[in-house]
N, CA, C and O atoms as CSV, one atom per row, in Angstrom:
chain,resi,resn,atom,element,x,y,z
A,1,UNK,N,N,-29.944,3.969,1.393
A,1,UNK,CA,C,-29.666,2.586,1.074
A,1,UNK,C,C,-28.154,2.390,1.004
A,1,UNK,O,O,-27.466,3.183,0.362
A,2,UNK,N,N,-27.613,1.334,1.658
A,2,UNK,CA,C,-26.172,1.115,1.629
A,2,UNK,C,C,-25.681,0.712,0.245
A,2,UNK,O,O,-26.427,0.164,-0.566
A,3,UNK,N,N,-24.389,1.003,-0.007
A,3,UNK,CA,C,-23.753,0.601,-1.262
A,3,UNK,C,C,-23.624,-0.906,-1.303
A,3,UNK,O,O,-23.599,-1.566,-0.264
A,4,UNK,N,N,-23.543,-1.454,-2.521
A,4,UNK,CA,C,-23.273,-2.869,-2.689
A,4,UNK,C,C,-21.956,-3.186,-2.003
A,4,UNK,O,O,-20.973,-2.465,-2.175
A,5,UNK,N,N,-21.931,-4.259,-1.227
A,5,UNK,CA,C,-20.710,-4.651,-0.549
A,5,UNK,C,C,-20.449,-3.834,0.702
A,5,UNK,O,O,-19.429,-4.043,1.358
A,6,UNK,N,N,-21.324,-2.919,1.053
A,6,UNK,CA,C,-21.091,-2.053,2.194
A,6,UNK,C,C,-22.160,-2.224,3.252
A,6,UNK,O,O,-22.963,-3.155,3.198
A,7,UNK,N,N,-22.161,-1.331,4.198
A,7,UNK,CA,C,-23.141,-1.345,5.264
A,7,UNK,C,C,-23.436,0.101,5.609
A,7,UNK,O,O,-23.026,1.013,4.891
A,8,UNK,N,N,-24.139,0.308,6.697
A,8,UNK,CA,C,-24.410,1.667,7.125
A,8,UNK,C,C,-23.098,2.365,7.470
A,8,UNK,O,O,-22.161,1.723,7.945
A,9,UNK,N,N,-23.022,3.684,7.233
A,9,UNK,CA,C,-21.778,4.411,7.527
A,9,UNK,C,C,-21.371,4.278,8.995
A,9,UNK,O,O,-22.219,4.207,9.884
A,10,UNK,N,N,-20.062,4.245,9.230
A,10,UNK,CA,C,-19.535,4.156,10.589
A,10,UNK,C,C,-19.756,5.469,11.329
A,10,UNK,O,O,-19.709,6.547,10.737
A,11,UNK,N,N,-19.993,5.362,12.610
A,11,UNK,CA,C,-20.094,6.537,13.460
A,11,UNK,C,C,-18.679,7.091,13.659
A,11,UNK,O,O,-17.709,6.336,13.587
A,12,UNK,N,N,-18.549,8.411,13.911
A,12,UNK,CA,C,-17.208,9.020,14.000
A,12,UNK,C,C,-16.249,8.343,14.981
A,12,UNK,O,O,-15.098,8.090,14.625
A,13,UNK,N,N,-16.684,8.046,16.188
A,13,UNK,CA,C,-15.785,7.425,17.160
A,13,UNK,C,C,-15.412,6.013,16.716
A,13,UNK,O,O,-14.256,5.610,16.846
A,14,UNK,N,N,-16.361,5.273,16.202
A,14,UNK,CA,C,-16.090,3.924,15.693
A,14,UNK,C,C,-15.093,3.991,14.546
A,14,UNK,O,O,-14.182,3.167,14.468
A,15,UNK,N,N,-15.258,4.964,13.657
A,15,UNK,CA,C,-14.352,5.136,12.522
A,15,UNK,C,C,-12.923,5.383,13.018
A,15,UNK,O,O,-11.980,4.782,12.503
A,16,UNK,N,N,-12.760,6.248,13.996
A,16,UNK,CA,C,-11.432,6.571,14.526
A,16,UNK,C,C,-10.798,5.344,15.179
A,16,UNK,O,O,-9.618,5.061,14.971
A,17,UNK,N,N,-11.590,4.620,15.968
A,17,UNK,CA,C,-11.059,3.423,16.617
A,17,UNK,C,C,-10.689,2.344,15.601
A,17,UNK,O,O,-9.669,1.671,15.748
A,18,UNK,N,N,-11.508,2.185,14.588
A,18,UNK,CA,C,-11.219,1.205,13.533
A,18,UNK,C,C,-9.956,1.608,12.759
A,18,UNK,O,O,-9.128,0.753,12.444
A,19,UNK,N,N,-9.804,2.900,12.452
A,19,UNK,CA,C,-8.596,3.372,11.762
A,19,UNK,C,C,-7.350,3.058,12.586
A,19,UNK,O,O,-6.337,2.614,12.046
A,20,UNK,N,N,-7.428,3.289,13.884
A,20,UNK,CA,C,-6.283,3.026,14.758
A,20,UNK,C,C,-5.952,1.532,14.789
A,20,UNK,O,O,-4.786,1.149,14.696
A,21,UNK,N,N,-6.966,0.703,14.919
A,21,UNK,CA,C,-6.760,-0.742,14.979
A,21,UNK,C,C,-6.205,-1.275,13.656
A,21,UNK,O,O,-5.258,-2.062,13.649
A,22,UNK,N,N,-6.784,-0.854,12.558
A,22,UNK,CA,C,-6.341,-1.315,11.248
A,22,UNK,C,C,-4.971,-0.719,10.911
A,22,UNK,O,O,-4.161,-1.367,10.249
A,23,UNK,N,N,-4.711,0.503,11.362
A,23,UNK,CA,C,-3.382,1.089,11.190
A,23,UNK,C,C,-2.324,0.287,11.931
A,23,UNK,O,O,-1.213,0.109,11.433
A,24,UNK,N,N,-2.667,-0.196,13.120
A,24,UNK,CA,C,-1.733,-1.037,13.870
A,24,UNK,C,C,-1.436,-2.317,13.098
A,24,UNK,O,O,-0.295,-2.777,13.072
A,25,UNK,N,N,-2.453,-2.891,12.472
A,25,UNK,CA,C,-2.248,-4.102,11.657
A,25,UNK,C,C,-1.329,-3.793,10.474
A,25,UNK,O,O,-0.475,-4.608,10.125
A,26,UNK,N,N,-1.498,-2.627,9.856
A,26,UNK,CA,C,-0.635,-2.220,8.748
A,26,UNK,C,C,0.809,-2.061,9.186
A,26,UNK,O,O,1.731,-2.410,8.449
A,27,UNK,N,N,1.004,-1.536,10.381
A,27,UNK,CA,C,2.352,-1.366,10.914
A,27,UNK,C,C,3.029,-2.713,11.123
A,27,UNK,O,O,4.183,-2.902,10.739
A,28,UNK,N,N,2.310,-3.645,11.730
A,28,UNK,CA,C,2.867,-4.978,11.976
A,28,UNK,C,C,3.150,-5.691,10.651
A,28,UNK,O,O,4.181,-6.347,10.499
A,29,UNK,N,N,2.231,-5.557,9.702
A,29,UNK,CA,C,2.423,-6.187,8.389
A,29,UNK,C,C,3.652,-5.611,7.691
A,29,UNK,O,O,4.436,-6.348,7.093
A,30,UNK,N,N,3.815,-4.305,7.771
A,30,UNK,CA,C,4.991,-3.661,7.163
A,30,UNK,C,C,6.274,-4.176,7.793
A,30,UNK,O,O,7.209,-4.554,7.088
A,31,UNK,N,N,6.318,-4.191,9.103
A,31,UNK,CA,C,7.501,-4.641,9.827
A,31,UNK,C,C,7.864,-6.077,9.430
A,31,UNK,O,O,9.022,-6.372,9.135
A,32,UNK,N,N,6.875,-6.953,9.425
A,32,UNK,CA,C,7.118,-8.362,9.123
A,32,UNK,C,C,7.509,-8.567,7.656
A,32,UNK,O,O,8.488,-9.254,7.364
A,33,UNK,N,N,6.752,-7.977,6.744
A,33,UNK,CA,C,6.982,-8.180,5.307
A,33,UNK,C,C,8.308,-7.574,4.865
A,33,UNK,O,O,9.097,-8.232,4.186
A,34,UNK,N,N,8.557,-6.327,5.245
A,34,UNK,CA,C,9.818,-5.675,4.854
A,34,UNK,C,C,11.010,-6.394,5.457
A,34,UNK,O,O,12.025,-6.591,4.789
A,35,UNK,N,N,10.891,-6.785,6.712
A,35,UNK,CA,C,11.988,-7.498,7.363
A,35,UNK,C,C,12.274,-8.831,6.702
A,35,UNK,O,O,13.434,-9.192,6.503
A,36,UNK,N,N,11.226,-9.563,6.359
A,36,UNK,CA,C,11.403,-10.854,5.699
A,36,UNK,C,C,12.074,-10.695,4.337
A,36,UNK,O,O,13.027,-11.408,4.023
A,37,UNK,N,N,11.579,-9.767,3.538
A,37,UNK,CA,C,12.151,-9.555,2.204
A,37,UNK,C,C,13.608,-9.111,2.306
A,37,UNK,O,O,14.460,-9.592,1.559
A,38,UNK,N,N,13.893,-8.199,3.226
A,38,UNK,CA,C,15.274,-7.718,3.380
A,38,UNK,C,C,16.193,-8.853,3.806
A,38,UNK,O,O,17.310,-8.982,3.306
A,39,UNK,N,N,15.716,-9.668,4.729
A,39,UNK,CA,C,16.526,-10.802,5.206
A,39,UNK,C,C,16.766,-11.804,4.080
A,39,UNK,O,O,17.881,-12.297,3.909
A,40,UNK,N,N,15.714,-12.105,3.312
A,40,UNK,CA,C,15.861,-13.057,2.210
A,40,UNK,C,C,16.781,-12.534,1.112
A,40,UNK,O,O,17.498,-13.305,0.474
A,41,UNK,N,N,16.757,-11.217,0.894
A,41,UNK,CA,C,17.603,-10.651,-0.162
A,41,UNK,C,C,19.067,-10.637,0.239
A,41,UNK,O,O,19.946,-10.801,-0.608
A,42,UNK,N,N,19.333,-10.444,1.509
A,42,UNK,CA,C,20.703,-10.391,1.986
A,42,UNK,C,C,21.521,-9.271,1.365
A,42,UNK,O,O,22.751,-9.331,1.352
A,43,UNK,N,N,20.851,-8.259,0.855
A,43,UNK,CA,C,21.531,-7.185,0.126
A,43,UNK,C,C,21.557,-5.899,0.944
A,43,UNK,O,O,20.805,-5.730,1.904
A,44,UNK,N,N,22.457,-4.991,0.529
A,44,UNK,CA,C,22.492,-3.683,1.178
A,44,UNK,C,C,21.455,-2.744,0.561
A,44,UNK,O,O,21.106,-1.730,1.166
A,45,UNK,N,N,20.963,-3.067,-0.624
A,45,UNK,CA,C,19.902,-2.274,-1.237
A,45,UNK,C,C,18.606,-2.553,-0.473
A,45,UNK,O,O,18.353,-3.700,-0.102
A,46,UNK,N,N,17.776,-1.526,-0.230
A,46,UNK,CA,C,16.572,-1.701,0.599
A,46,UNK,C,C,15.420,-2.405,-0.135
A,46,UNK,O,O,14.389,-1.796,-0.421
A,47,UNK,N,N,15.613,-3.695,-0.432
A,47,UNK,CA,C,14.576,-4.460,-1.116
A,47,UNK,C,C,13.313,-4.622,-0.267
A,47,UNK,O,O,12.217,-4.739,-0.816
A,48,UNK,N,N,13.449,-4.632,1.058
A,48,UNK,CA,C,12.274,-4.735,1.931
A,48,UNK,C,C,11.352,-3.542,1.751
A,48,UNK,O,O,10.140,-3.707,1.615
A,49,UNK,N,N,11.912,-2.351,1.749
A,49,UNK,CA,C,11.115,-1.136,1.533
A,49,UNK,C,C,10.511,-1.136,0.142
A,49,UNK,O,O,9.344,-0.784,-0.035
A,50,UNK,N,N,11.295,-1.526,-0.834
A,50,UNK,CA,C,10.799,-1.587,-2.207
A,50,UNK,C,C,9.612,-2.541,-2.306
A,50,UNK,O,O,8.595,-2.205,-2.914
A,51,UNK,N,N,9.734,-3.722,-1.715
A,51,UNK,CA,C,8.647,-4.709,-1.775
A,51,UNK,C,C,7.379,-4.185,-1.097
A,51,UNK,O,O,6.279,-4.364,-1.618
A,52,UNK,N,N,7.529,-3.545,0.054
A,52,UNK,CA,C,6.375,-2.981,0.757
A,52,UNK,C,C,5.717,-1.901,-0.098
A,52,UNK,O,O,4.493,-1.876,-0.233
A,53,UNK,N,N,6.517,-1.013,-0.673
A,53,UNK,CA,C,5.939,0.062,-1.478
A,53,UNK,C,C,5.254,-0.468,-2.734
A,53,UNK,O,O,4.195,0.031,-3.112
A,54,UNK,N,N,5.838,-1.462,-3.378
A,54,UNK,CA,C,5.214,-2.028,-4.581
A,54,UNK,C,C,3.916,-2.755,-4.223
A,54,UNK,O,O,2.905,-2.605,-4.909
A,55,UNK,N,N,3.951,-3.543,-3.146
A,55,UNK,CA,C,2.734,-4.228,-2.697
A,55,UNK,C,C,1.665,-3.214,-2.313
A,55,UNK,O,O,0.484,-3.412,-2.600
A,56,UNK,N,N,2.077,-2.126,-1.663
A,56,UNK,CA,C,1.133,-1.080,-1.271
A,56,UNK,C,C,0.498,-0.398,-2.463
A,56,UNK,O,O,-0.706,-0.142,-2.461
A,57,UNK,N,N,1.285,-0.099,-3.480
A,57,UNK,CA,C,0.735,0.525,-4.688
A,57,UNK,C,C,-0.225,-0.413,-5.399
A,57,UNK,O,O,-1.269,0.016,-5.889
A,58,UNK,N,N,0.125,-1.697,-5.457
A,58,UNK,CA,C,-0.749,-2.681,-6.084
A,58,UNK,C,C,-2.082,-2.773,-5.330
A,58,UNK,O,O,-3.151,-2.722,-5.938
A,59,UNK,N,N,-2.007,-2.908,-4.014
A,59,UNK,CA,C,-3.219,-3.011,-3.212
A,59,UNK,C,C,-4.056,-1.739,-3.319
A,59,UNK,O,O,-5.283,-1.807,-3.381
A,60,UNK,N,N,-3.402,-0.588,-3.339
A,60,UNK,CA,C,-4.116,0.679,-3.469
A,60,UNK,C,C,-4.921,0.694,-4.766
A,60,UNK,O,O,-6.090,1.081,-4.771
A,61,UNK,N,N,-4.292,0.272,-5.869
A,61,UNK,CA,C,-4.984,0.235,-7.153
A,61,UNK,C,C,-6.180,-0.704,-7.137
A,61,UNK,O,O,-7.242,-0.372,-7.662
A,62,UNK,N,N,-6.010,-1.873,-6.537
A,62,UNK,CA,C,-7.113,-2.834,-6.451
A,62,UNK,C,C,-8.260,-2.253,-5.632
A,62,UNK,O,O,-9.412,-2.287,-6.064
A,63,UNK,N,N,-7.956,-1.729,-4.472
A,63,UNK,CA,C,-8.993,-1.181,-3.594
A,63,UNK,C,C,-9.705,-0.008,-4.260
A,63,UNK,O,O,-10.927,0.113,-4.170
A,64,UNK,N,N,-8.944,0.852,-4.926
A,64,UNK,CA,C,-9.562,2.001,-5.589
A,64,UNK,C,C,-10.529,1.548,-6.674
A,64,UNK,O,O,-11.621,2.101,-6.806
A,65,UNK,N,N,-10.132,0.541,-7.454
A,65,UNK,CA,C,-11.020,0.016,-8.498
A,65,UNK,C,C,-12.287,-0.574,-7.900
A,65,UNK,O,O,-13.382,-0.359,-8.420
A,66,UNK,N,N,-12.141,-1.311,-6.818
A,66,UNK,CA,C,-13.310,-1.907,-6.176
A,66,UNK,C,C,-14.251,-0.830,-5.642
A,66,UNK,O,O,-15.470,-0.997,-5.675
A,67,UNK,N,N,-13.688,0.268,-5.154
A,67,UNK,CA,C,-14.519,1.384,-4.700
A,67,UNK,C,C,-15.234,2.027,-5.880
A,67,UNK,O,O,-16.439,2.276,-5.822
A,68,UNK,N,N,-14.481,2.298,-6.965
A,68,UNK,CA,C,-15.101,2.909,-8.138
A,68,UNK,C,C,-16.217,2.035,-8.703
A,68,UNK,O,O,-17.217,2.542,-9.212
A,69,UNK,N,N,-16.038,0.715,-8.610
A,69,UNK,CA,C,-17.051,-0.218,-9.106
A,69,UNK,C,C,-18.164,-0.477,-8.105
A,69,UNK,O,O,-19.023,-1.332,-8.322
A,70,UNK,N,N,-18.141,0.266,-7.009
A,70,UNK,CA,C,-19.158,0.172,-5.970
A,70,UNK,C,C,-19.223,-1.224,-5.336
A,70,UNK,O,O,-20.279,-1.659,-4.878
A,71,UNK,N,N,-18.083,-1.914,-5.316
A,71,UNK,CA,C,-17.978,-3.217,-4.668
A,71,UNK,C,C,-17.714,-3.037,-3.172
A,71,UNK,O,O,-18.161,-3.843,-2.355
A,72,UNK,N,N,-16.991,-1.981,-2.822
A,72,UNK,CA,C,-16.742,-1.689,-1.407
A,72,UNK,C,C,-17.272,-0.295,-1.078
A,72,UNK,O,O,-17.396,0.562,-1.953
A,73,UNK,N,N,-17.572,-0.095,0.169
A,73,UNK,CA,C,-18.156,1.166,0.639
A,73,UNK,C,C,-17.086,2.230,0.865
A,73,UNK,O,O,-15.898,1.916,0.936
A,74,UNK,N,N,-17.510,3.491,0.977
A,74,UNK,CA,C,-16.548,4.552,1.311
A,74,UNK,C,C,-15.827,4.287,2.639
A,74,UNK,O,O,-14.639,4.584,2.767
A,75,UNK,N,N,-16.536,3.731,3.622
A,75,UNK,CA,C,-15.895,3.440,4.902
A,75,UNK,C,C,-14.846,2.342,4.765
A,75,UNK,O,O,-13.774,2.427,5.366
A,76,UNK,N,N,-15.146,1.321,3.985
A,76,UNK,CA,C,-14.166,0.251,3.772
A,76,UNK,C,C,-12.941,0.802,3.065
A,76,UNK,O,O,-11.809,0.485,3.430
A,77,UNK,N,N,-13.168,1.629,2.052
A,77,UNK,CA,C,-12.048,2.257,1.340
A,77,UNK,C,C,-11.207,3.073,2.317
A,77,UNK,O,O,-9.981,2.973,2.302
A,78,UNK,N,N,-11.839,3.869,3.155
A,78,UNK,CA,C,-11.132,4.683,4.138
A,78,UNK,C,C,-10.304,3.810,5.074
A,78,UNK,O,O,-9.129,4.091,5.310
A,79,UNK,N,N,-10.905,2.762,5.602
A,79,UNK,CA,C,-10.200,1.909,6.556
A,79,UNK,C,C,-8.992,1.224,5.922
A,79,UNK,O,O,-7.942,1.109,6.553
A,80,UNK,N,N,-9.138,0.772,4.681
A,80,UNK,CA,C,-8.021,0.091,4.031
A,80,UNK,C,C,-6.945,1.083,3.594
A,80,UNK,O,O,-5.767,0.895,3.900
A,81,UNK,N,N,-7.344,2.139,2.880
A,81,UNK,CA,C,-6.352,3.041,2.303
A,81,UNK,C,C,-5.721,3.978,3.321
A,81,UNK,O,O,-4.515,4.221,3.266
A,82,UNK,N,N,-6.498,4.502,4.234
A,82,UNK,CA,C,-5.936,5.413,5.238
A,82,UNK,C,C,-5.398,4.630,6.435
A,82,UNK,O,O,-4.289,4.887,6.903
A,83,UNK,N,N,-6.186,3.679,6.924
A,83,UNK,CA,C,-5.768,2.915,8.099
A,83,UNK,C,C,-4.620,1.967,7.806
A,83,UNK,O,O,-3.499,2.172,8.271
A,84,UNK,N,N,-4.906,0.921,7.027
A,84,UNK,CA,C,-3.889,-0.096,6.772
A,84,UNK,C,C,-2.753,0.440,5.910
A,84,UNK,O,O,-1.587,0.353,6.294
A,85,UNK,N,N,-3.089,0.992,4.749
A,85,UNK,CA,C,-2.049,1.419,3.809
A,85,UNK,C,C,-1.248,2.609,4.334
A,85,UNK,O,O,-0.060,2.735,4.038
A,86,UNK,N,N,-1.887,3.477,5.108
A,86,UNK,CA,C,-1.165,4.607,5.692
A,86,UNK,C,C,-0.034,4.155,6.595
A,86,UNK,O,O,1.003,4.813,6.680
A,87,UNK,N,N,-0.232,3.033,7.266
A,87,UNK,CA,C,0.818,2.490,8.133
A,87,UNK,C,C,1.733,1.516,7.395
A,87,UNK,O,O,2.898,1.354,7.758
A,88,UNK,N,N,1.202,0.872,6.361
A,88,UNK,CA,C,1.958,-0.166,5.658
A,88,UNK,C,C,2.993,0.401,4.695
A,88,UNK,O,O,4.124,-0.083,4.658
A,89,UNK,N,N,2.635,1.404,3.926
A,89,UNK,CA,C,3.587,1.936,2.954
A,89,UNK,C,C,4.602,2.827,3.648
A,89,UNK,O,O,4.391,3.269,4.778
A,90,UNK,N,N,5.694,3.083,2.965
A,90,UNK,CA,C,6.868,3.596,3.662
A,90,UNK,C,C,7.560,4.739,2.932
A,90,UNK,O,O,8.768,4.680,2.702
A,91,UNK,N,N,6.829,5.759,2.572
A,91,UNK,CA,C,7.469,6.859,1.855
A,91,UNK,C,C,8.565,7.518,2.693
A,91,UNK,O,O,9.617,7.881,2.166
A,92,UNK,N,N,8.326,7.669,3.975
A,92,UNK,CA,C,9.356,8.300,4.804
A,92,UNK,C,C,10.603,7.424,4.882
A,92,UNK,O,O,11.721,7.939,4.886
A,93,UNK,N,N,10.425,6.121,4.942
A,93,UNK,CA,C,11.574,5.220,4.956
A,93,UNK,C,C,12.305,5.274,3.628
A,93,UNK,O,O,13.535,5.295,3.595
A,94,UNK,N,N,11.562,5.298,2.538
A,94,UNK,CA,C,12.154,5.427,1.192
A,94,UNK,C,C,13.000,6.703,1.117
A,94,UNK,O,O,14.119,6.675,0.605
A,95,UNK,N,N,12.479,7.796,1.616
A,95,UNK,CA,C,13.201,9.068,1.584
A,95,UNK,C,C,14.460,8.986,2.441
A,95,UNK,O,O,15.527,9.439,2.025
A,96,UNK,N,N,14.340,8.418,3.618
A,96,UNK,CA,C,15.491,8.274,4.505
A,96,UNK,C,C,16.579,7.419,3.853
A,96,UNK,O,O,17.751,7.796,3.854
A,97,UNK,N,N,16.188,6.264,3.296
A,97,UNK,CA,C,17.176,5.372,2.694
A,97,UNK,C,C,17.857,6.025,1.487
A,97,UNK,O,O,19.059,5.857,1.278
A,98,UNK,N,N,17.088,6.760,0.706
A,98,UNK,CA,C,17.681,7.474,-0.428
A,98,UNK,C,C,18.664,8.533,0.081
A,98,UNK,O,O,19.751,8.697,-0.473
A,99,UNK,N,N,18.274,9.246,1.135
A,99,UNK,CA,C,19.164,10.239,1.742
A,99,UNK,C,C,20.440,9.618,2.280
A,99,UNK,O,O,21.513,10.213,2.177
A,100,UNK,N,N,20.332,8.431,2.852
A,100,UNK,CA,C,21.519,7.724,3.343
A,100,UNK,C,C,22.458,7.379,2.196
A,100,UNK,O,O,23.674,7.534,2.314
A,101,UNK,N,N,21.891,6.909,1.082
A,101,UNK,CA,C,22.724,6.618,-0.095
A,101,UNK,C,C,23.460,7.877,-0.544
A,101,UNK,O,O,24.657,7.833,-0.827
A,102,UNK,N,N,22.750,8.990,-0.609
A,102,UNK,CA,C,23.366,10.253,-1.035
A,102,UNK,C,C,24.456,10.679,-0.057
A,102,UNK,O,O,25.543,11.088,-0.466
A,103,UNK,N,N,24.161,10.582,1.229
A,103,UNK,CA,C,25.136,10.950,2.264
A,103,UNK,C,C,26.404,10.113,2.158
A,103,UNK,O,O,27.511,10.607,2.372
A,104,UNK,N,N,26.223,8.828,1.821
A,104,UNK,CA,C,27.354,7.906,1.728
A,104,UNK,C,C,28.029,7.930,0.360
A,104,UNK,O,O,28.938,7.143,0.097
A,105,UNK,N,N,27.583,8.835,-0.508
A,105,UNK,CA,C,28.196,8.961,-1.819
A,105,UNK,C,C,27.780,7.874,-2.809
A,105,UNK,O,O,28.418,7.714,-3.849
A,106,UNK,N,N,26.733,7.137,-2.505
A,106,UNK,CA,C,26.249,6.074,-3.385
A,106,UNK,C,C,25.160,6.641,-4.305
A,106,UNK,O,O,23.982,6.304,-4.189
A,107,UNK,N,N,25.590,7.498,-5.205
A,107,UNK,CA,C,24.673,8.215,-6.095
A,107,UNK,C,C,23.889,7.235,-6.972
A,107,UNK,O,O,22.695,7.424,-7.209
A,108,UNK,N,N,24.560,6.199,-7.446
A,108,UNK,CA,C,23.894,5.204,-8.296
A,108,UNK,C,C,22.760,4.502,-7.579
A,108,UNK,O,O,21.676,4.344,-8.141
A,109,UNK,N,N,22.996,4.069,-6.321
A,109,UNK,CA,C,21.936,3.428,-5.546
A,109,UNK,C,C,20.797,4.410,-5.263
A,109,UNK,O,O,19.625,4.036,-5.314
A,110,UNK,N,N,21.140,5.662,-4.966
A,110,UNK,CA,C,20.104,6.675,-4.707
A,110,UNK,C,C,19.233,6.862,-5.945
A,110,UNK,O,O,18.006,6.857,-5.854
A,111,UNK,N,N,19.872,7.026,-7.097
A,111,UNK,CA,C,19.114,7.218,-8.341
A,111,UNK,C,C,18.282,5.983,-8.661
A,111,UNK,O,O,17.120,6.099,-9.052
A,112,UNK,N,N,18.873,4.799,-8.495
A,112,UNK,CA,C,18.144,3.556,-8.759
A,112,UNK,C,C,16.930,3.434,-7.844
A,112,UNK,O,O,15.851,3.042,-8.289
A,113,UNK,N,N,17.101,3.766,-6.580
A,113,UNK,CA,C,15.997,3.695,-5.621
A,113,UNK,C,C,14.869,4.643,-6.030
A,113,UNK,O,O,13.700,4.259,-6.003
A,114,UNK,N,N,15.205,5.860,-6.404
A,114,UNK,CA,C,14.196,6.839,-6.823
A,114,UNK,C,C,13.462,6.355,-8.075
A,114,UNK,O,O,12.234,6.407,-8.143
A,115,UNK,N,N,14.216,5.891,-9.050
A,115,UNK,CA,C,13.604,5.459,-10.318
A,115,UNK,C,C,12.711,4.238,-10.117
A,115,UNK,O,O,11.569,4.215,-10.575
A,116,UNK,N,N,13.237,3.221,-9.427
A,116,UNK,CA,C,12.465,1.983,-9.249
A,116,UNK,C,C,11.223,2.227,-8.394
A,116,UNK,O,O,10.134,1.769,-8.740
A,117,UNK,N,N,11.378,2.946,-7.279
A,117,UNK,CA,C,10.236,3.172,-6.391
A,117,UNK,C,C,9.117,3.932,-7.100
A,117,UNK,O,O,7.940,3.606,-6.948
A,118,UNK,N,N,9.493,4.944,-7.871
A,118,UNK,CA,C,8.466,5.772,-8.512
A,118,UNK,C,C,7.868,5.120,-9.753
A,118,UNK,O,O,6.645,5.036,-9.871
A,119,UNK,N,N,8.696,4.661,-10.669
A,119,UNK,CA,C,8.141,4.036,-11.877
A,119,UNK,C,C,7.485,2.701,-11.543
A,119,UNK,O,O,6.429,2.368,-12.080
A,120,UNK,N,N,8.116,1.945,-10.657
A,120,UNK,CA,C,7.517,0.672,-10.233
A,120,UNK,C,C,6.207,0.891,-9.511
A,120,UNK,O,O,5.237,0.168,-9.736
A,121,UNK,N,N,6.176,1.890,-8.641
A,121,UNK,CA,C,4.936,2.198,-7.918
A,121,UNK,C,C,3.801,2.552,-8.851
A,121,UNK,O,O,2.678,2.077,-8.678
A,122,UNK,N,N,4.083,3.383,-9.839
A,122,UNK,CA,C,3.050,3.729,-10.816
A,122,UNK,C,C,2.606,2.505,-11.611
A,122,UNK,O,O,1.414,2.311,-11.852
A,123,UNK,N,N,3.564,1.685,-12.013
A,123,UNK,CA,C,3.231,0.499,-12.807
A,123,UNK,C,C,2.339,-0.464,-12.036
A,123,UNK,O,O,1.341,-0.948,-12.570
A,124,UNK,N,N,2.693,-0.747,-10.779
A,124,UNK,CA,C,1.861,-1.700,-10.036
A,124,UNK,C,C,0.548,-1.076,-9.578
A,124,UNK,O,O,-0.430,-1.795,-9.372
A,125,UNK,N,N,0.502,0.244,-9.413
A,125,UNK,CA,C,-0.785,0.899,-9.139
A,125,UNK,C,C,-1.743,0.665,-10.298
A,125,UNK,O,O,-2.895,0.287,-10.083
A,126,UNK,N,N,-1.276,0.885,-11.530
A,126,UNK,CA,C,-2.138,0.659,-12.692
A,126,UNK,C,C,-2.461,-0.816,-12.866
A,126,UNK,O,O,-3.552,-1.156,-13.322
A,127,UNK,N,N,-1.539,-1.695,-12.514
A,127,UNK,CA,C,-1.839,-3.126,-12.517
A,127,UNK,C,C,-2.954,-3.423,-11.517
A,127,UNK,O,O,-3.857,-4.210,-11.801
A,128,UNK,N,N,-2.887,-2.791,-10.351
A,128,UNK,CA,C,-3.941,-2.951,-9.349
A,128,UNK,C,C,-5.292,-2.470,-9.848
A,128,UNK,O,O,-6.311,-3.120,-9.612
A,129,UNK,N,N,-5.309,-1.323,-10.546
A,129,UNK,CA,C,-6.561,-0.846,-11.137
A,129,UNK,C,C,-7.109,-1.882,-12.113
A,129,UNK,O,O,-8.308,-2.162,-12.120
A,130,UNK,N,N,-6.239,-2.443,-12.926
A,130,UNK,CA,C,-6.638,-3.456,-13.907
A,130,UNK,C,C,-7.203,-4.690,-13.204
A,130,UNK,O,O,-8.251,-5.199,-13.600
A,131,UNK,N,N,-6.519,-5.174,-12.166
A,131,UNK,CA,C,-6.985,-6.343,-11.415
A,131,UNK,C,C,-8.329,-6.046,-10.763
A,131,UNK,O,O,-9.236,-6.878,-10.794
A,132,UNK,N,N,-8.457,-4.859,-10.172
A,132,UNK,CA,C,-9.719,-4.477,-9.555
A,132,UNK,C,C,-10.860,-4.470,-10.549
A,132,UNK,O,O,-11.966,-4.907,-10.232
A,133,UNK,N,N,-10.604,-3.980,-11.745
A,133,UNK,CA,C,-11.648,-3.947,-12.780
A,133,UNK,C,C,-12.021,-5.347,-13.233
A,133,UNK,O,O,-13.181,-5.607,-13.555
A,134,UNK,N,N,-11.050,-6.251,-13.262
A,134,UNK,CA,C,-11.361,-7.650,-13.584
A,134,UNK,C,C,-12.265,-8.230,-12.499
A,134,UNK,O,O,-13.229,-8.933,-12.802
A,135,UNK,N,N,-11.950,-7.935,-11.227
A,135,UNK,CA,C,-12.782,-8.414,-10.130
A,135,UNK,C,C,-14.198,-7.878,-10.222
A,135,UNK,O,O,-15.160,-8.597,-9.952
A,136,UNK,N,N,-14.326,-6.608,-10.606
A,136,UNK,CA,C,-15.652,-6.014,-10.785
A,136,UNK,C,C,-16.386,-6.727,-11.905
A,136,UNK,O,O,-17.570,-7.040,-11.780
A,137,UNK,N,N,-15.692,-6.981,-12.989
A,137,UNK,CA,C,-16.294,-7.651,-14.148
A,137,UNK,C,C,-16.805,-9.042,-13.753
A,137,UNK,O,O,-17.836,-9.497,-14.248
A,138,UNK,N,N,-16.071,-9.710,-12.855
A,138,UNK,CA,C,-16.468,-11.048,-12.397
A,138,UNK,C,C,-17.480,-10.977,-11.269
A,138,UNK,O,O,-17.775,-11.993,-10.639
A,139,UNK,N,N,-18.008,-9.812,-11.007
A,139,UNK,CA,C,-19.017,-9.667,-9.957
A,139,UNK,C,C,-18.471,-9.563,-8.564
A,139,UNK,O,O,-19.191,-9.787,-7.591
A,140,UNK,N,N,-17.192,-9.221,-8.452
A,140,UNK,CA,C,-16.601,-9.023,-7.124
A,140,UNK,C,C,-16.182,-10.309,-6.433
A,140,UNK,O,O,-15.816,-10.288,-5.258
A,141,UNK,N,N,-16.229,-11.428,-7.147
A,141,UNK,CA,C,-15.833,-12.707,-6.554
A,141,UNK,C,C,-14.420,-13.048,-6.982
A,141,UNK,O,O,-14.045,-12.879,-8.142
A,142,UNK,N,N,-13.638,-13.534,-6.021
A,142,UNK,CA,C,-12.257,-13.923,-6.324
A,142,UNK,C,C,-12.209,-15.273,-6.978
A,142,UNK,O,O,-11.127,-15.763,-7.304
């Protein structure tokens, strides 16, 4: 019997194709969102990467809660967290930008980037878990 909010499990080839398609959507979303935030900020600090990572942590928490509450299926969780979020979040970019700050002698910006990305990421992840649990409590309706 399928999980609430789910359907029959995806076949392996379908799963791979869906991951690729949804990963492509995550890539485009990352490019657009990070670019927009960076342009709007007009700053040398990587606010675009920060915004993408914070949004990604928040969404991850929400999706995880919905999965734990059996609102979404294992396949849906896989497609969102591995497919979309795997392409959307930017740990490698965060590492590169922090390395650039260090290379350029901007120790303060490097430390600030590390602190904000990590503590902020944890904070919005737990906020996402909280939001997801509220959605479960309301029966999965927005």
